[in-house]
N, C-alpha and C positions, 0 to 999 in steps of 0.2 A: 112444444115444440119436439117434429119430428126426427127422429134418427136418421143423420144418410149411412147408406151401409156402402164402404169403399171394396171394391173390388177391382183389383190388380188387372194392369191390362197382362195381355198374352208377354209381352217384349220384361215386363218387370218381373212377371213372375219365371220364365226361363233364366233370367239375369240371376234371380233368387237359387234357381233350381241349382245350374251352375256353380254358385259361390259356394254350393252346400258340397258337391259334386268334388269341387278344388278343396277343401277343409278336411273331405275324407280321405283324397289322396294325399295331402300333408301327414295327417295323419301315421296313415298306412307307410309312408316311405321312413318318419321318425319311429317306429316300430324296426322296421328293415331294418334301417341301421343302426338302432340299438342292438340288433344281433349280430348285426356286423363288427361290431364295436368288442362286442365281448370274445367275437372268435375273429381272426382275421383270415382264414379260408387259406392260409399259405399251405402248400404240401410238403409235408413232413413222412420222414422216415423211423421205424420205430421197430427196432427187432425184425426190419425185412420187409416191415411191412408198409409201401407207400399209403399210404391214407390223405384224401382230400378232407380238410376239416372241417368246411364251409358249412354250417347248418342253415336252412332258413326257419321261418317260425313257420309251428306244425299246427293246422288249420283245421284238420280233420278231427273227427269225434274220434275218442283213446276208447275204443271198445277192446282194444287188443292187449295181449300181452307180452310184458319185455323179457328177453330172453338174455342172458348172461352166462357164456362160457369162459373158463378159466383152466389152463394147460391141459386139454381134453387131451388125451394117450390112448390109439384103439389099433392093436396087432392084430392082424388073420396068418396061423400057421407062422409065427414067428419075423414076418413083413408090417414094419409098421406104416401103419394107413394115416392116420391123425399123429403128430407128430405136437404137444403142445399146443395145439389151437386156443385161440381166443378171440371171442365173437360175443359185442353186445348189439342187440337189437332192440328200438324204442316199442313202446305199444302202439300198436297201427301202422307200425313201417312197412315195408312192403321192399322183402330184398331178395335180390337173385344169386346164382351163386353158381358160378360157372371154372369151367377147368375142363384140362383134358380127361378121358377115361382114366381111371382108378388110382384119380388124385384124391380121392376122399370127399367128395361130394355127397354121394348116397346114402354113405357112412356116417358122416356130422347129422344129414336127415334122418336115419334110423336112430339115432341116439337123442336125437331133440322130440321124437315121436313116441322115445321110451319103449323103442323094440329092439333095441341094445344096450348093453351098462358099456361104459367108457372103462378102460381099464385102471385109468387111474384122473385124475382133474373133477370138476366139480364144474355142473349144469343146475343152473338155478332159474327160476321163474317167478316174475311179480305184477301183479293186476292190484289197479285201485290201492296200491300201497302195502300189499299182505304178499308178501315175501315167501320163495319157496310151495308156493299151489300149483298144485298138477294143474296147467291150462284144460280147458275142452278142447281137442284138436280133434281134426278129421284131415286123411291125407289120402290124397287124390294124385290117380297113377297114370302111367300112359293108355295102359287098356282101363273101359271104364270099370269092368270086374262087374255086369249088372247080371242076376241070378236072371236066366233065361226062361225058366218057369213059372216066374211072375211077371206083371205087367207094369207096365212104368210107374205110376200112380205107387202101384205094392210097394219097388225097387226103392223109391223115394223113401217112403214111407216106415222102413224096414227098422221095425224094433219098437215102433210107433202105432201101433195098435187104435189109440186114442186119441192119437193126432193127425187126423184122414186132412181137415183145414189147411192144417198148416203145412200137410204135405201138397195141397193143389197147391198152394199160394206160393211156395218154394218152385213149383211148376211151374206158374204164371212168370214169375221171375225171370225164370229163362227162356220163355215167351216158348211153353211146349205145355200147355195146361190142357189141351185139345188132342195132345197125341197120349192123358192119363191112361186112357183103355187099353194100347196100345200092347203090343209082346218088343220085347227088344232088336228081337230079329227084325221087324221089320223097318227099325230106325238105320238114317246113316250112322257113321264114324262122329261126325259132331252132334250129332243131335243125342248120340248115346254119352259122349261127354258132358252134355249139357245135364241131362240126367243125373249122372254121377257129381257134378257141380251144387246140383237141387239137394241130393240124397245129402251131401256134404253139410249145404249150407242150413238145411232146415231146422237142423240140431242148432245152429246159432254158435258157431266157433268161435274162439277167443283165439286161435291158431289155428289156419288150414297151411299144409304141407303140398308143397306141389310138384311131386316129381317125374319131371316130362311129362305131363298130363295130354301136353297139343304136338307131341313129336310126329304121330302117325297122320294128322290131317293133314286135306292138301291147302294151300297156299293162303288161299281165300275164306277159307274157313276158318283155318288157325287164327288172323287177321280177328276176325269177327269175335271167336272164343276169348283172343285178348282183350278187346273192345268189352267183352260181356264181364270178364271177371274183374277188372280193372274200375268200372263202373258198379257192380257190387261190392267189392271193396271200401270203393270210396263212401257207398252208401252207409253200411253196417260198421266199419270200423277195425276189421279183426288186423293181425299181424299178420302178413303172408311171409313164406320164404320158399322160393320157386327156384330149382334144378331146373337146368339147362343148358344145351349145347350151344344154342342159337345167341350170340351176340347181339345182334337186332333186337330180340324178344327180348332179352334181360335190358334195353337201354329203354324198349317202348313201357314197361310193366314199372320198373322199378324205382324206388328213391334210391335207391346203393345198387352199385354191383362189388361183391367179391369176388377176388379171385381165387382158386385153391391152387397152391404147387407143393409139390412131395411132403402132402398133411400138413399146408401151413395156409392162412390168408397171408398173399404177397398183395397184394392188391386192393384196397377198399375206395372205389371213386361216388364219389355221390354227383347223380343227376340232376342237375339243375333247370330242368326243359318243363313249360307250360304243358299242363295236360289239355285234351287227349294229345298226343304228342305225333307229330308230323312225321314220317320218315324221310321225308321231300325236307326238311329241313336241315343244309346245310353245317348246324352245329352238330344235329343229331349223325348226318353223318362222320363228320370229323371225330364226333367220339367214338363211333363206333369202329372205325377205323384204328384209332389211338389203342383200343383195348383188344380188339382182335391181333394187331401186332405186337403187345405186350404177352396174348393168350401162347403166341406160337413163335416167342422169344425159347419158350423151354421145352425139352423134347418129349416124346410122346413117353407114358407109362404102360404097367400093364395095368388090365381093371380092374379096380378093388370089387368086391362081392356084391352082384346083383342087388338093388334092392325090395325084389320078389322072391329069393332067395330062400325059401322058408328053412331049409336047414339052418339057416342064421340067424333064425328069428325066436325071439324071445320075448316075452310081454314081460318088462320090469315097472312100468308105471301102470297107471288106470287110462290109456287112449283107446277110444276106442276110434277103430278105421271106419273109411269113408268106403268100404267095400260088403 
């Protein structure tokens, strides 16, 4: 007897595919509901810090470093800059730090980078279950800090004489492979910052610290760079900490936006919006207005020590700068 091969009609096949999609959707909804069941998402106030406690399932690769800061104190010339600050950042999370000049944003970044030491308190890191490990850290500054006498490729591969191919691959990631032989002086501001980003990422950091690296760029270039940073963060899974004065930039990039006022974190806002984030989204605009209004409630302060002030920098860890 000849076997009869049954081939389902396109309609039947489509119904089966839709049923599978529905089953997958129900599974995802159940997963999300379980996450919400363990965390009500109700805003709370703890020690003066407003915190949105809702957490969504974390679906990105977690190659990053977790940060745990407890009661960090730091003063300059007798003036308290950080006052018993506490912060937890999950591995692979993107956190934006905002606040007026002088609130302690850059000081916090310096402490995490290992460029300054806290007067008191503790700062611990964890990766893959190993606590207190000094993370592979890179810092991006507002200026690119490229060496003008070295080519683009040599700037990216600085200190990596045996990894030229890695440097070229990093340049390809930021769409500048064709400029590898050029001098930094012939690049635009946005291109120089892309080179700085490639130089940071070629070392495969688990922690990337961003001190307003896009502040000097024009609006369109800035948006392009924001999208590039977001894409690379999603691909590589490192932890990112961004200091910025731009609330819109913070919402566009971060999982959480934290506000520092008078040396303490007073707002910790989760940004629950799909990526890439549309600035025209009414929820985006409402969140921006809400956070900006919160920032403006607090009077301006005297600026804290500039991040680039060499006189205040001491290397206390084994951090390698992206400069």
